Every structure is written in C-alpha cells, then in structure tokens.
NURO-870988 format. One line per 4 residues: number of its first residue (from 1); their letters; for each residue x, y, z of N, C-alpha, C. Coordinates in steps of 0.2 Angstrom, whole numbers. Layout:
BEGIN
NUM = A = X,Y,Z,X,Y,Z,X,Y,Z | ... $
END
This chain:
BEGIN
1 = MAVT = 4,-6,0,0,0,0,4,6,0 | 2,12,-3,5,18,-3,2,23,2 | 0,29,0,-4,34,4,-11,31,4 | -14,31,10,-21,29,12,-25,35,14 $
5 = AGTA = -31,35,13,-35,41,15,-42,38,17 | -45,41,22,-52,39,24,-55,46,26 | -62,46,25,-66,52,27,-72,50,31 | -74,55,35,-80,54,39,-83,61,40 $
9 = RAAI = -90,61,42,-93,67,43,-97,66,49 | -98,72,53,-102,72,59,-105,78,60 | -112,78,62,-115,84,63,-113,88,69 | -112,95,69,-110,99,74,-115,105,75 $
13 = TPPI = -121,104,73,-126,109,73,-128,111,80 | -127,117,82,-129,119,89,-136,120,90 | -138,120,96,-146,121,98,-148,128,97 | -154,129,95,-157,136,94,-157,139,101 $
17 = GIPL = -155,146,101,-154,149,107,-147,151,109 | -142,147,106,-135,148,107,-133,155,104 | -129,159,108,-126,165,105,-122,164,98 | -124,169,94,-121,168,87,-114,172,87 $
21 = SGFV = -110,170,83,-104,174,81,-104,176,74 | -99,180,72,-99,183,65,-101,190,64 | -105,193,68,-107,200,68,-109,202,76 | -105,206,78,-105,208,85,-112,211,87 $
25 = GRGV = -115,208,93,-121,210,95,-128,208,92 | -127,202,88,-133,200,84,-137,196,89 | -135,193,94,-139,190,99,-139,182,98 | -144,178,99,-144,171,99,-148,169,92 $
29 = ATDL = -146,162,91,-149,159,85,-157,158,86 | -161,160,81,-168,159,82,-171,153,78 | -167,151,73,-169,145,69,-163,142,66 | -165,136,63,-160,132,59,-162,132,52 $
33 = HDDL = -157,135,48,-158,134,40,-155,128,37 | -149,127,39,-146,120,37,-140,118,42 | -139,112,42,-134,109,48,-127,111,47 | -123,111,52,-116,112,52,-113,106,53 $
37 = WATV = -107,105,50,-104,98,50,-96,99,51 | -94,93,54,-86,92,54,-85,87,49 | -81,88,44,-79,83,39,-71,82,40 | -69,76,40,-62,74,42,-59,70,36 $
41 = LVLA = -53,71,35,-49,68,30,-43,65,34 | -42,59,35,-36,56,38,-32,53,33 | -25,55,33,-20,52,28,-15,49,32 | -12,44,28,-6,40,31,-2,37,25 $
45 = DDRS = 5,37,26,9,34,21,11,27,24 | 8,22,22,9,15,24,16,12,22 | 19,15,18,26,13,16,31,15,20 | 30,20,24,35,23,29,34,20,36 $
49 = PGDT = 40,19,39,40,16,46,36,21,51 | 34,18,56,31,22,61,24,24,60 | 21,28,64,14,31,63,15,38,59 | 12,38,53,12,43,49,5,47,48 $
53 = RHAL = 0,45,52,-6,48,51,-7,55,52 | -11,58,48,-12,65,49,-20,66,48 | -23,71,52,-30,72,52,-31,79,50 | -35,80,45,-37,87,43,-45,87,45 $
57 = VTLD = -46,91,49,-53,92,52,-56,99,50 | -61,99,45,-64,105,43,-71,106,46 | -72,112,49,-77,113,53,-81,119,51 | -88,118,51,-92,124,49,-93,129,55 $
61 = LIGL = -88,132,56,-88,137,62,-84,143,60 | -85,149,63,-81,155,61,-74,154,63 | -72,151,68,-65,150,70,-65,148,77 | -59,146,79,-57,143,86,-53,148,89 $
65 = YSDE = -56,153,93,-53,159,96,-50,158,103 | -47,152,104,-44,150,110,-39,145,110 | -33,146,112,-28,140,112,-30,135,116 | -34,136,122,-36,131,126,-41,126,123 $
69 = LVAA = -45,129,119,-50,125,115,-47,121,110 | -42,124,106,-39,120,101,-35,114,104 | -32,115,110,-28,110,113,-33,105,116 | -39,107,118,-44,102,121,-47,97,115 $
73 = LKES = -48,101,109,-50,97,104,-45,92,101 | -39,94,101,-34,90,98,-32,84,103 | -33,85,110,-32,80,115,-38,75,114 | -44,77,113,-49,72,112,-48,68,106 $
77 = VRAA = -45,70,101,-43,66,95,-37,61,97 | -32,64,100,-27,59,102,-29,54,107 | -34,55,111,-36,50,116,-40,45,112 | -44,47,107,-48,42,103,-44,38,98 $
81 = TGIP = -39,41,95,-35,38,89,-28,37,90 | -25,41,95,-18,40,95,-14,45,90 | -18,49,86,-14,54,82,-12,60,86 | -6,61,86,-3,67,90,-6,74,88 $
85 = PERV = -6,78,93,-9,85,91,-6,88,86 | 1,88,85,5,91,80,3,89,73 | -1,83,72,-3,81,66,-10,81,65 | -13,85,69,-21,87,68,-21,94,66 $
89 = FLSC = -25,95,61,-26,102,58,-34,104,59 | -35,109,63,-42,111,64,-44,117,60 | -47,116,54,-48,121,50,-56,123,49 | -57,130,50,-64,132,50,-66,136,44 $
93 = SHTH = -72,135,42,-74,138,35,-75,145,36 | -76,148,42,-77,155,44,-84,157,42 | -89,152,42,-96,154,41,-98,159,47 | -102,164,45,-104,169,49,-111,168,52 $
97 = YGPV = -113,162,52,-120,160,54,-119,154,58 | -114,154,62,-113,148,67,-112,151,74 | -111,147,79,-111,149,86,-105,152,89 | -105,155,94,-99,157,98,-97,150,101 $
101 = VAET = -90,149,100,-88,142,103,-83,143,109 | -78,148,108,-73,149,114,-76,152,120 | -74,150,126,-77,154,132,-75,161,132 | -69,163,130,-67,170,129,-63,170,122 $
105 = GDMP = -63,177,120,-59,178,114,-63,178,108 | -69,175,108,-74,175,103,-78,181,104 | -84,181,100,-89,187,102,-93,185,108 | -97,190,110,-100,189,117,-104,182,117 $
109 = GGRH = -104,179,123,-109,173,124,-105,167,125 | -98,167,126,-94,161,126,-96,157,133 | -98,161,138,-100,158,144,-107,156,145 | -111,157,140,-118,155,140,-118,147,141 $
113 = PLAA = -123,145,145,-123,137,146,-124,133,140 | -127,136,135,-128,132,129,-121,132,125 | -117,137,126,-110,137,123,-106,132,126 | -106,132,133,-102,128,137,-104,120,135 $
117 = AYRE = -110,119,134,-112,112,133,-110,110,125 | -110,115,121,-108,114,114,-101,112,113 | -97,115,117,-90,114,117,-88,106,119 | -92,104,123,-92,97,125,-94,92,119 $
121 = HLSD = -100,94,116,-102,91,110,-97,91,105 | -94,97,103,-90,97,98,-84,93,99 | -81,93,105,-75,88,106,-77,81,105 | -83,79,107,-85,72,106,-86,70,99 $
125 = AVAR = -89,75,95,-91,74,88,-84,74,84 | -80,78,85,-73,78,81,-69,72,83 | -69,70,89,-65,64,91,-68,57,87 | -75,57,87,-78,51,84,-77,51,77 $
129 = CVRV = -77,57,74,-77,58,67,-70,56,64 | -65,58,68,-58,56,66,-57,49,67 | -60,46,72,-59,38,73,-62,35,67 | -68,37,65,-71,33,59,-68,34,53 $
133 = ADAA = -65,40,52,-61,42,45,-55,37,45 | -52,37,51,-45,33,51,-47,26,50 | -52,23,52,-54,16,51,-56,15,44 | -58,20,40,-60,19,33,-55,20,28 $
137 = RVAV = -48,21,30,-43,22,25,-42,17,20 | -41,19,14,-40,15,8,-34,18,4 | -30,14,0,-25,16,-4,-28,21,-9 | -25,27,-10,-28,32,-15,-23,34,-20 $
141 = DVRV = -25,36,-26,-22,40,-31,-24,48,-30 | -19,52,-31,-20,59,-30,-20,63,-36 | -25,67,-37,-25,72,-43,-26,79,-41 | -24,84,-45,-24,90,-43,-26,95,-49 $
145 = ATGE = -29,100,-48,-31,105,-53,-32,112,-50 | -30,117,-53,-31,124,-51,-34,128,-57 | -38,133,-55,-41,137,-60,-44,144,-57 | -46,148,-61,-48,155,-59,-56,155,-59 $
149 = VPLG = -59,157,-53,-66,159,-53,-67,166,-50 | -68,170,-55,-69,177,-52,-76,179,-49 | -76,177,-43,-83,177,-39,-82,182,-33 | -77,181,-29,-76,185,-23,-74,192,-25 $
153 = VNRR = -75,197,-21,-73,204,-22,-69,207,-16 | -64,211,-18,-61,215,-12,-66,219,-9 | -66,220,-2,-71,223,2,-68,230,5 | -62,232,3,-60,238,6,-60,244,0 $
157 = KPGP = -65,248,1,-66,253,-4,-64,260,-2 | -60,263,-5,-58,270,-3,-63,275,-4 | -65,278,1,-70,283,1,-68,290,-2 | -72,295,-3,-70,301,-6,-65,305,-2 $
161 = DGSI = -65,304,5,-60,307,9,-54,303,10 | -53,297,7,-47,293,7,-48,288,13 | -53,288,17,-54,282,21,-57,276,18 | -56,270,22,-58,264,19,-65,262,21 $
165 = ELAP = -69,261,17,-76,259,18,-76,251,18 | -80,248,22,-82,241,21,-87,240,16 | -85,240,9,-89,239,4,-85,236,-2 | -89,234,-7,-86,231,-13,-81,236,-17 $
169 = NPDG = -75,233,-18,-70,237,-22,-68,233,-28 | -71,234,-34,-69,230,-39,-62,230,-42 | -59,236,-40,-52,237,-42,-47,235,-36 | -49,232,-31,-45,230,-26,-42,223,-27 $
173 = HVDA = -37,221,-23,-34,214,-24,-39,209,-22 | -38,203,-26,-42,198,-25,-39,191,-27 | -39,186,-24,-37,179,-26,-42,175,-28 | -43,174,-35,-48,171,-38,-47,163,-39 $
177 = ELSV = -41,161,-36,-39,154,-38,-44,149,-34 | -46,144,-38,-50,138,-35,-45,132,-36 | -44,129,-30,-40,123,-31,-44,117,-29 | -43,111,-32,-46,105,-31,-41,99,-31 $
181 = VRFD = -41,95,-25,-37,89,-24,-41,83,-24 | -41,79,-28,-45,73,-28,-41,67,-25 | -44,63,-21,-42,57,-18,-46,51,-21 | -44,47,-25,-48,42,-28,-45,35,-26 $
185 = AAEG = -50,30,-24,-48,24,-22,-44,20,-27 | -38,18,-26,-34,14,-31,-36,7,-31 | -37,5,-38,-39,-2,-39,-34,-5,-44 | -28,-8,-42,-23,-10,-46,-20,-4,-50 $
189 = RGRG = -20,-5,-57,-17,1,-61,-23,6,-63 | -29,4,-61,-34,9,-63,-36,13,-57 | -42,17,-58,-44,21,-53,-51,18,-50 | -52,19,-44,-58,17,-41,-63,23,-40 $
193 = GRVA = -67,22,-35,-72,28,-34,-68,33,-30 | -72,39,-30,-69,45,-26,-70,44,-19 | -64,45,-15,-64,45,-8,-66,52,-5 | -62,57,-8,-63,63,-5,-61,68,-11 $
197 = TLIS = -64,74,-10,-62,80,-14,-60,86,-9 | -54,89,-10,-53,94,-6,-53,101,-10 | -57,106,-8,-58,112,-12,-56,118,-8 | -52,122,-11,-49,128,-8,-51,134,-12 $
201 = YACH = -54,139,-8,-56,146,-11,-56,151,-6 | -55,157,-8,-54,162,-3,-60,167,-4 | -65,167,1,-71,171,1,-74,171,8 | -76,176,11,-80,176,17,-86,173,16 $
205 = PSSL = -88,168,20,-95,165,20,-99,170,24 | -101,175,21,-105,180,24,-110,183,19 | -113,179,15,-117,181,9,-124,183,11 | -126,183,18,-132,186,20,-131,192,24 $
209 = ESSV = -136,196,26,-135,202,30,-134,200,37 | -131,205,41,-130,203,48,-136,202,52 | -142,204,49,-148,203,53,-151,196,53 | -148,192,49,-150,185,49,-147,181,55 $
213 = RSIS = -152,178,59,-150,175,65,-151,167,64 | -151,164,58,-152,157,57,-145,154,57 | -145,148,59,-139,144,59,-138,141,51 | -132,142,49,-131,140,42,-123,139,40 $
217 = ADFP = -122,134,36,-115,134,34,-113,138,28 | -118,142,26,-118,147,20,-115,143,14 | -112,147,9,-111,143,3,-106,137,3 | -101,137,8,-97,131,8,-101,124,9 $
221 = GILR = -107,125,12,-111,119,12,-114,117,6 | -117,122,2,-119,121,-5,-114,118,-9 | -108,121,-9,-102,119,-13,-101,111,-12 | -101,109,-6,-99,102,-4,-104,98,-7 $
225 = DEVE = -111,100,-6,-116,96,-8,-116,95,-16 | -114,100,-20,-114,100,-27,-109,95,-29 | -103,95,-26,-97,91,-28,-99,84,-26 | -102,82,-20,-103,75,-18,-108,72,-23 $
229 = RSAG = -113,76,-25,-118,73,-29,-115,71,-36 | -111,75,-38,-108,74,-45,-102,68,-45 | -98,69,-40,-92,65,-40,-92,59,-35 | -96,59,-30,-96,54,-24,-91,56,-19 $
233 = GRAL = -90,52,-14,-86,53,-9,-88,59,-5 | -83,61,0,-84,67,4,-80,73,1 | -83,79,1,-80,85,-1,-78,89,6 | -72,91,6,-70,96,11,-68,103,8 $
237 = FVQG = -71,108,12,-69,115,10,-64,118,15 | -59,120,12,-54,124,16,-54,131,14 | -55,136,19,-55,143,17,-48,146,16 | -47,150,11,-41,153,9,-40,159,13 $
241 = AAGD = -35,163,10,-33,170,13,-39,175,12 | -44,175,16,-50,179,14,-51,185,18 | -46,187,21,-47,193,26,-50,199,23 | -49,200,16,-52,206,13,-56,204,7 $
245 = IDPP = -59,198,7,-63,196,1,-70,194,4 | -75,197,0,-82,196,2,-85,193,-4 | -91,190,-3,-96,189,-9,-98,196,-12 | -100,196,-18,-101,202,-22,-106,206,-18 $
249 = DKRP = -111,204,-15,-116,208,-11,-119,203,-6 | -122,207,-1,-125,203,5,-133,205,5 | -137,201,6,-144,202,7,-147,196,10 | -153,198,14,-156,192,18,-160,188,13 $
253 = DWAR = -157,185,8,-160,181,3,-156,174,3 | -160,168,4,-156,162,4,-155,160,-3 | -157,163,-8,-155,161,-14,-147,163,-15 | -145,168,-11,-138,170,-12,-133,165,-11 $
257 = PQQI = -133,162,-5,-128,157,-4,-129,151,-9 | -135,149,-11,-136,144,-15,-133,146,-22 | -133,152,-24,-130,154,-31,-123,153,-30 | -120,156,-25,-112,156,-24,-110,149,-24 $
261 = GAAL = -113,145,-19,-111,138,-18,-111,134,-25 | -117,135,-28,-118,131,-35,-113,133,-40 | -111,140,-40,-106,142,-45,-99,139,-43 | -97,139,-37,-91,136,-35,-91,129,-36 $
265 = GSAA = -96,126,-34,-97,118,-35,-96,116,-42 | -100,120,-47,-99,118,-54,-92,119,-56 | -89,124,-54,-82,125,-56,-77,120,-53 | -78,118,-47,-74,113,-44,-75,106,-47 $
269 = IRLG = -81,105,-49,-83,98,-53,-79,98,-60 | -79,104,-63,-76,104,-70,-68,103,-69 | -65,107,-64,-58,106,-63,-56,99,-61 | -61,96,-56,-59,89,-54,-59,84,-59 $
273 = ASAA = -63,85,-64,-64,81,-70,-58,81,-74 | -54,86,-74,-48,87,-78,-42,87,-74 | -42,85,-68,-36,85,-63,-31,80,-66 | -25,83,-65,-19,78,-67,-16,74,-61 $
277 = TTPS = -14,68,-63,-11,64,-58,-5,67,-55 | -4,67,-48,2,69,-45,4,64,-40 | 10,64,-38,13,60,-33,9,60,-26 | 7,54,-23,4,54,-17,8,55,-11 $
281 = APLA = 15,53,-12,20,53,-7,26,57,-9 | 30,60,-4,29,59,3,24,62,6 | 22,60,12,17,63,16,21,65,23 | 21,72,24,25,74,29,22,81,31 $
285 = SRRR = 24,83,37,21,90,40,27,93,44 | 26,99,45,30,103,49,25,108,53 | 27,110,59,23,114,63,28,119,68 | 26,125,69,30,129,73,26,135,76 $
289 = RVAL = 28,136,82,25,142,86,29,148,85 | 27,153,82,31,159,81,28,165,85 | 32,170,87,30,176,90,30,182,85 | 24,185,84,24,190,80,23,197,84 $
293 = ARRG = 26,202,82,25,209,85,18,211,86 | 16,212,92,10,214,94,9,222,93 | 3,223,91,1,230,90,0,234,96 | 2,240,97,1,244,103,6,249,104 $
297 = AASV = 5,252,110,10,258,112,17,255,113 | 22,260,112,29,259,112,32,260,118 | 29,263,123,32,264,130,27,262,135 | 29,262,141,25,260,147,20,266,148 $
301 = TDAE = 23,272,148,19,278,149,13,278,144 | 15,277,137,10,278,132,5,272,133 | 7,266,135,2,261,136,-2,262,142 | 0,265,147,-4,266,153,-9,271,151 $
305 = AAVA = -7,276,147,-12,281,145,-17,278,141 | -15,274,136,-20,271,131,-25,267,135 | -23,263,140,-28,259,144,-32,263,148 | -30,268,151,-34,272,155,-39,276,151 $
309 = ELRA = -37,278,145,-42,281,140,-48,277,138 | -46,270,137,-51,265,135,-56,264,140 | -53,263,146,-57,262,152,-62,267,154 | -60,273,152,-64,279,154,-70,280,149 $
313 = LDAT = -70,276,143,-75,277,138,-82,275,140 | -82,270,144,-89,268,147,-88,265,154 | -89,269,159,-88,267,166,-95,264,169 | -100,263,165,-106,261,167,-106,254,170 $
317 = PGAS = -107,253,176,-107,246,179,-112,241,175 | -109,235,173,-114,231,170,-116,232,163 | -113,237,160,-114,239,153,-113,233,148 | -117,233,143,-116,228,138,-118,230,131 $
321 = GPAT = -117,226,126,-118,228,119,-112,228,115 | -112,229,109,-107,229,104,-101,234,106 | -103,240,108,-98,245,109,-94,243,115 | -97,241,121,-94,239,127,-89,233,125 $
325 = WWRE = -92,228,121,-88,222,119,-81,224,116 | -82,229,111,-76,231,107,-71,235,112 | -74,239,117,-70,242,122,-66,237,126 | -69,232,129,-66,228,133,-61,224,129 $
329 = LRVS = -62,222,123,-57,219,119,-51,223,118 | -52,230,117,-46,234,116,-42,235,123 | -46,235,128,-43,236,135,-39,229,136 | -41,224,134,-37,217,135,-31,217,131 $
333 = EGEA = -31,220,125,-25,220,121,-20,225,124 | -23,231,126,-19,236,129,-15,234,135 | -19,230,139,-16,227,145,-10,222,144 | -11,218,139,-6,213,137,0,217,134 $
337 = VLAA = -1,222,131,5,226,129,9,229,135 | 5,232,139,7,236,145,11,231,149 | 8,225,150,12,220,155,19,218,152 | 19,217,145,25,215,142,30,221,143 $
341 = LRDG = 28,227,142,33,233,142,35,234,149 | 31,233,154,33,233,161,38,228,163 | 38,222,160,43,217,161,49,218,157 | 49,223,153,55,224,148,55,220,142 $
345 = RAPT = 49,217,140,49,213,134,46,216,129 | 47,214,123,44,217,117,37,213,117 | 32,217,116,25,214,116,24,210,109 | 22,203,110,22,199,105,15,195,106 $
349 = IDAD = 13,191,100,8,187,101,9,181,97 | 8,175,100,10,168,97,5,166,91 | 8,163,86,4,160,80,7,153,79 | 2,149,79,4,142,78,3,140,70 $
353 = ISAL = 9,140,66,8,139,59,11,132,58 | 8,129,52,10,123,50,9,122,43 | 12,116,40,12,114,33,11,107,32 | 8,105,28,7,98,26,8,96,19 $
357 = RIGD = 13,91,18,15,89,11,11,83,9 | 8,83,3,5,77,1,8,76,-6 | 13,73,-7,16,72,-14,19,79,-16 | 16,82,-22,18,88,-24,13,94,-22 $
361 = VALA = 9,92,-18,4,97,-15,5,99,-8 | 5,106,-7,7,108,0,0,112,3 | -1,111,9,-6,115,12,-3,119,18 | -3,125,17,0,130,22,-5,133,26 $
365 = FVPA = -5,131,33,-10,133,37,-8,139,42 | -12,144,42,-11,150,46,-17,151,51 | -16,153,57,-22,154,62,-24,161,61 | -26,163,55,-28,171,55,-32,172,49 $
369 = ELFS = -35,178,49,-39,181,43,-33,184,39 | -30,181,35,-24,183,31,-27,187,25 | -24,193,24,-26,197,18,-24,193,11 | -28,194,6,-27,190,0,-20,190,-3 $
373 = ELGV = -18,196,-3,-11,197,-6,-6,194,-2 | -6,193,4,-2,189,8,-2,181,6 | -8,179,5,-9,172,3,-6,171,-4 | -7,175,-8,-4,175,-15,3,175,-15 $
377 = AIKR = 6,179,-10,13,179,-9,16,172,-7 | 12,169,-3,15,162,-1,14,157,-7 | 9,158,-10,8,153,-16,14,154,-21 | 15,161,-23,20,162,-28,27,161,-26 $
381 = RSSA = 29,161,-20,35,160,-17,37,153,-15 | 31,149,-14,32,142,-12,36,138,-16 | 40,134,-12,44,129,-16,40,123,-18 | 34,122,-16,30,117,-19,27,118,-25 $
385 = PVTL = 26,113,-30,23,114,-36,16,116,-36 | 12,114,-31,5,117,-30,4,118,-22 | 2,124,-21,1,127,-14,-6,129,-12 | -9,127,-7,-16,129,-5,-14,133,2 $
389 = VVGY = -16,139,2,-16,143,8,-22,142,12 | -22,140,18,-28,138,22,-28,143,28 | -33,147,29,-33,152,35,-37,148,40 | -38,152,46,-43,150,51,-42,143,54 $
393 = TDGA = -35,141,55,-34,135,57,-30,135,63 | -32,131,68,-28,130,74,-27,137,78 | -33,140,78,-33,147,82,-35,152,78 | -35,158,81,-37,164,77,-33,171,79 $
397 = LWYV = -29,173,75,-26,180,76,-30,186,75 | -36,185,72,-39,190,69,-36,192,62 | -37,198,60,-35,200,54,-27,201,54 | -24,199,48,-17,200,47,-16,204,41 $
401 = PPRH = -15,210,41,-15,214,34,-7,215,32 | -6,217,26,0,219,23,2,225,26 | 8,227,26,11,233,29,7,240,27 | 6,240,20,3,246,17,-4,247,20 $
405 = AYEE = -8,242,22,-15,243,24,-15,247,31 | -10,247,35,-10,251,41,-11,258,40 | -8,260,34,-8,267,33,-15,269,30 | -18,264,27,-25,265,24,-30,265,29 $
409 = GGYE = -30,261,34,-35,261,39,-40,256,37 | -46,257,40,-52,252,38,-53,248,44 | -59,244,44,-61,240,49,-56,235,51 | -53,231,46,-49,225,47,-42,228,51 $
413 = VVDA = -40,234,50,-34,237,53,-36,240,60 | -41,245,60,-42,249,65,-46,245,71 | -50,241,69,-55,238,74,-53,231,76 | -50,227,71,-49,220,73,-42,217,71 $
417 = CRVA = -37,221,73,-30,218,71,-26,219,77 | -23,213,79,-19,213,85,-11,213,84 | -9,213,77,-2,212,76,0,219,73 | 7,220,74,10,227,72,11,226,64 $
421 = PGAG = 12,232,61,14,233,54,21,228,53 | 20,225,47,26,220,46,25,213,48 | 20,212,53,19,205,55,17,201,50 | 13,203,45,10,199,40,15,197,35 $
425 = EELV = 20,201,34,26,199,29,30,194,33 | 31,195,40,35,190,43,32,183,44 | 25,183,44,21,177,44,22,173,38 | 22,177,32,23,174,26,30,171,25 $
429 = DRVL = 35,174,28,42,172,28,42,165,32 | 39,165,38,39,159,42,36,153,39 | 30,155,36,27,149,32,31,146,27 | 34,151,23,38,149,17,44,145,20 $
433 = ALLH = 47,146,25,52,142,28,50,135,30 | 44,134,32,41,128,34,40,124,27 | 38,127,22,37,124,15,44,122,12 | 49,126,14,55,125,11,58,118,14 $
437 = ELF = 57,117,21,59,111,24,56,105,21 | 49,106,19,46,100,16,47,99,9 | 49,104,5,51,103,-2,58,105,-3 $
END
C-alpha cells in the first residue's frame, strides 16, 4: 500500500438559542436553516515506518478563538485515535452563521450554558469523526487542478475622503484561484471511486446580511453538496486567505448562498474532472509556534495612558452591547502590551503555523484572517509545485494585513487587528520556511 485516505462526517449543529458569532451584538440563533458539519480527512503513508497519520478536520464554524479550546479538541482526537496533536489540523470555514464556541476571545456569549455544553459536544463529535475516518482508510491516487473563478470581491473601498469603507471594491486585490485535490480509491493500475475532494477558495462566508439569525454553513455547504452529488465521496472545503474578500453583495435572501455555492461547485466539478495525476507521497508535515510583534503603544507611559483612556470610555457598571464588547477587547489588548513593556519585553503574540505535504501538493495553514495578497505571496514564493493557503486553522489571530494597509486604515486594521505593521510579511516568511523544509 502507498498513501491511504479515509473520510467521515459528523453533525456539529448547535441548539437554537445559542449566542451567534460573526457579527457583534446579533444575539442568539432563532432557527436552523441548514446543519453544520465536521468533515475529516485522515491520511497516512503506509510505506513509511512508524505512525504517519495526519488528520485534517474541517469545521463549519467561524473560528477557534482560544488556544485552550484548540488544545482540548486535539487532545480528544489523540485520546480516541492516538494521532498526536501536531498532526491534527483544525480548519474552520469561517461561516458567519454559526455559534460562539470559545469561552473567551470570541464574540459575546462564550460563557452561556448552551455554549459551554456545545464545546463538549464538539469535542466528542470531532474525536468520533476522526476515529471513523481513520478506520475507513484505503489506498488512494491523488489528482490536482487549479483554475480561476472570479466570484469574490475585495471589500476595502476607498471613500471620497481617502478612508476605507467596508464595501465592494472591484479594483482591489483579490485571489480568484480555486484549487481541487482529488483522492480516488486505487484499484490495481486503474482508478476506483472517489474517496474525497478537497476544495480551496478564498471568500468570506457572509453572503447574507448581519440581521440573519439562522444557523447555516452558508455557501461552503452548498459547494460540498454539489461536488458530492456529482463525484461521490466526501467533499471538504478549506477557506483561503479571505481577510479582505467578500461575496459580491449581501442580502437576507437564501438564494444568495445557493447561487455562490452552486457556482463554485460547478467550477470545482469541472476542474476535478480534468485534474492531473500527482505523486501521493511523501506525506509529511511541519509545525512551529512563532511570536509576531503585537500592535500597541511603544512605551510604558503611552500604554498606561491608552488603557486608561479606553477604560474611561464607558464606566457604566454592567454595561453591555457591541460598543462595550469592542472596548473591553481593546482594553485586554492594551493590558497585554502594557504587561510586556513593564517586564522589559517586546509585546508579541504567538501564532501556531503549520504545513502539510501530500506528494507535490502543499497545504500551508495559518491561524488568521490573512489578507489575500499575503496568501498569494505564499503561493507564488512556495517551493511546492501546488500550494493551498488555508486560513482560520488551529486558532485565530484576527486580521493580518500587509504593511501598506495600516496606513490606509479600515475595519480590518483599526478595529480587529492585533499584530503590528510588518507582522503579515514576517508570517509569510515563516510559512515559506516551513514549506522549504518539506520541499
């Protein structure tokens, strides 16, 4: 046998009434539109000595905004299967119509009783799913194809006064690449049935307005369904560097995610049909914890003043709501910077980056909402023949913009960025170093 692959899927749909993530202050889920799923691909190279199993876990969630939660999920997989945490990749689709999961670090509601119970359910479901996928492994042939699908649009539009609006910008940078990796059951010298199809594209799953309070996987769920109906096997969607890429428009119309998912599904089916055979081995991975410069004041005095100013913005005891949440978030970041400066350390924030090699195909995993041009930089400079950049994996750094975006401003930089200018370029270099070790 050579490289083997197995897949499985488990429902991770939360209960109605759970706090929603994706848009601050939206409240709790009022109904279910479509289920959320964990879909797993377990790979192993049975020609190599020792345990070579790797588990890619794709989740219909906005992200895992907690190192403790990531560690707990990986430990549940290790306990159920023996696959070590460093070879488990927890990748979120970034749907904006799913639950708050982490106790802290996500949007409001992580301590809600339903959220606490959901974390337990998620851990059990993921562990069971990986165990089933591992038991289902068969020898596979690997095929890969890439193409351009001009669907997503840059969402950072320069306003008349030079400020950046959160609106479609047809002239802005966009990564339109759609990548498809096929895993077909090997039958002698021929090909067997489809085991799995891995699909990568960069676009925010936020095709509906923020007023929608339904649970939904958004267009990635439709995309998967389209591919599975046509090709068989399980389809897994991995989100790309989508930090500044949105669907063309947003409206409270369920036809919108259907249209986007069907368009991407049709393109993935066409690409998959013409995919070229590529080596399935070697199968290997690398992982590294890196410290990136944290955004904030440069001196203790400035940091103390910044925290005091933020605390004074809303001194109302028990105040809640989006404005209070954002203020508390900024206070927390400011306090982290202040603590480091008082200790004589440069303020940093850790990022768990990793890379997986499947023959000539590389998956580069980053725990962030990476801007599209940084994702393209990784692809273009990668030493692998084919590279998929996968964001929202094994944690969440929030937005990681390129250096020039800090001068431009905008929501992703002003409101939801924790790293200093230049951290994005450093992250690219660190990921490329991992890829260079594998290739």
